[in-house]
N, C-alpha and C positions, 0 to 999 in steps of 0.2 A: 550477551548480544548488545552491540552498540554502534551506531554510527549512522553509515546511508544503506537503506535497505532499497529494493527497488523492487513497487509492483507492477509486473511483468504484463506487454501486451500478449494478447494471445494474436499471432499470424494467423490469416486467412489469406486463402487462392479466392479466384476471383469467382469459384463454385461455391465459395464460404465454407469450403471446407478446411479443414488445420492443417496450415504450412508448417510442417515438421522441419523440414532442411531450413527454412528460416527460424524457427525456435530454436534449433541447434547451433544456428550461426550466433543469433542473439545473446544466448546465453554465454556462450566462448567467449565474447566481446564482452561481457558485462563482467565477467571472472577477470579478465585480463585487465579490464581498468583498475581492478582492486574493491570492488563496491564489499560490503561488508555481508548483506544477506539479498536474498532471492525470492520473492514472494507471487507466486503462482495462483491462478484463478482468483486473481484480485478485482475489483470494482473496475481497476482499468485493461483489465482480460476477460473484460465482459462476461464475467461467470453467469449473469443471468440469463444470458442467450447461449449456454452450455446446456447441453443433457448434461444428466448426472454419470452417465458412461465417460461422455467426453473428458467430464473433471477430473473422473478416475483414471482415465490414460496422461491427461495430461501430466498430473500430479506423478504418474509413475515412471513419465517421462523426463521431466525435471528433477528427480533423484536419480535416475542415472547419470544428470548430467551435469550437476552441481556438486562441484567437490571441494572448491576453495573457498563458500560463505556457507555462512545460516543457510538453512532451507524452511521455508514457510509455506503451507498449502491455505488457502482458503476454504472454508467448509460450510458456507453460510446457508440458512434456507430458510425458507416462511416456517417450514414444518420442521419440528423438534426433534422427531425420530429420524429424517434425511441429515438433518446434521451429526446425530451420534453414530451414524453411520461412514457417513463422510471421515468426521473424526478418527473414528475408529483404523478408518482406510490410511488416513495419513499417519496416524501411531503405527500401524503394521508394517509400510512400506519405507520406515526410517527418518518421516520429516524430524525438523526441533521443533516447528512450533505449527499449531494449528491457529488461523486466524478466524475471527468469528463476528459475522455483522449481526445485528441484532432485528429478527423478524421485521420485514418491508410488510407494505400493504393496511395491514388493520393497526388500529392504534391499539395498544398497550400498558397498561399501569406497571407501574415501578415491580409489583409483585410478581406479575406476569413474566416481566423478564426475569426478575431473580430467577422464577424456577426455570423458566427455559432453559437459562446456563446452567443450574443447579443440576439440572437432569444429567447433562453433560457433562460436567467437573464431574459428577460423582459415576460415572459408566466409560470414561475413559480415565488415561494416565499422562497421554501428551499435556507440555505445558501449552496453554491456552494463551492467546492474546485479545483481548476484547477489542472492536473495533466502532468507535462511535463515529456515525458520519448521519446526523439530523437532517440532511438534504436530500438522504435516499429511503432511510430508514427510523424506526423508533429510536428515539433520540435517549443516551444514556443519563443520568443526572451522576452528580456528584456522590452524592448517597448512597445511587445503586452503587457505582463504580467500586465505593469503599466498604460497601456490606460484601461482593463479592471476593475482591481482594483478601479482605480479613478472615473470609470464611474460607477460601477453598484455594490452598496452597499451590495446586496446576494452574490458579489462572495467574499467570506471570506478568502481566503486563498491558497496556492499551495502545491502541493509535486512533489519535484523535483529528478526523478530517473535520474540525470544527473551525471557523473564521471569528476566535474569540480568544485573546492570548490570557484573558481573565478565566476563564475555563480552564486552559491548560495549567495557568497557574496554582489555580485549587484543588486540579488533580495532582500536582507534584506535591503542594503542602499540607493536602488532608491525605491523599492515599500515601503516598510515595512516603511521606514525611513519619507516618506509621509501620509501613512496610519497606524497608528500603531497597529490599532486592524486587519489589516492582518497578517494570520497564513502563517509560511514558516516551512515545513517539508523536511526533507529529504527522499530519496526512497532507500538508500543505507545504511548498516549498518555500515559501516567502515567510513562512514562522521558523524555520529550520533554525538560525542563531538565537530566536527568541526562545526558543524550548529547552537549546543546551545551556544559556545563561542563566535560565531557571532551577536548571537542576535537572534536566531531562533527560532522556541518553540516546534522541537522534531520530532520524525523519522515515518513513515509507511514504516516499516523495515520487510521482508520476513522471515528471520532468528528467528526473535521473535515468528513464529509460533511452535520450538523445541526448542530453548533456551530461553524465555523471563525473565528468573531471572537476564542473565546478561544485558540486556537493561534496567532494570528496578533499577538494582545496580549503573549502569553509571549513570541514571537520579536521584537519591534520591543522590548518591553522588557529583553529579552535582549540586544541587539544597542546600543540604548543604556547599558549598564551601570546600567540602575537593577533595582539583583537584590532589593530589597525587592518590587517591582509582578512580576517575573518568579515570583517563588516564592507570591505571591498566587495569580496563576494555575497555576501546578503546582501547586497544592491543589487547584484546580479541577478542573484535568484527573484528577487522581488520584481523585478523587470520581467524575466523569461517567464512569472506566472502571470502575466498578462496573456498567457497564449490562452488559457481557462477563458476569459471575457470574451477574447475574438470568436472561438468555433464556438457550435450549438451542442458540443459537448466533451468531457475528458478525452472520451476514446477518440475523436476525432481530432482534438487538438495534437494529442499525442502521434499519432499516427503520420497526419498530415506533417509535424515537425521531423519525424525518423524520416518520410520521403524525401522533404526537404533536403535534410544533411546528408542524404546518401544512404542510408539502410536498406537493405534488401525486402524489408516486411513493406508489405503491400499497403496503400491506403483504402482498406476494405474493413468495413464492420459488418459485423451481424446484423439482418435486422432483428426488432426495429430500428434500430437505430442507421443512421443514414452520413455519409462521410459530407463535407461541405464542401463547395464548388471552389473556382479558381479565385473568384473574390478574395476568398478567406484565405487560402491557400498563400496568395501575394500577400495579404495582409501579416501570416506567419512570418513570412519569408523575411519580410524587410525587418520586422520583431528580431527576430533571431540575428540577422545581419548586424542588429545595432548591439547586441548584446555579445556575443558568442567571436566578435572580430579577434 
């Protein structure tokens, strides 16, 4: 698995129920665009606002609909035993990978995090992608990532949603340097080319929900060693990533951008998240006009 993986939004109706027709339409669009992977129950998918049953149903529905890309399922929780159940479910339905954010809310030591992931890795067989997102959950140190990667073969890679190219560099050099099959993905659109240049495997990036053509063009140019073209697209992604600074949340940024670009997915977030108003929408619209013309 390399290239462009999309952390999928969860479409909602006005009454906050899951909009399954819009989900099906979006998955068809992304696969036609040619993305390399699709990740359901992601941060962008507002997984913390979904019930356990909804997460299982979404995972099953996605498995039915994704047939031309790698299929990843988010199975994180603050409860280790819930993570094991969700990860076993992802395994049972035939997902290619489970993606697991560290527990959030209560600060945990590296030893506690190692125990958490060890229990999951020992009780499941599905390949696991660690998900380091220190702005939202307990941070994962280089030493912890390396310890897990070298101890458990089914811990297959990491998504790094961290605004530090030095951290990504160290994961690639120190972890992937010792275990060549360990996958390293950025979670930030603006670090896509940086990660590839350093020897990483790709990106799991939210803006690919509404502009996958930019991410795919960058990856194609990089693979073909057309570095001048890759830089052009990297600059576009750097500009596009400013959408996160304009909106109050990842979810609001992506769903407003999708609405502006004409997707049928409604600009609806589940409480406690709130969709931004017209002023933010206009700012995002102006940003998209400047980048995607």
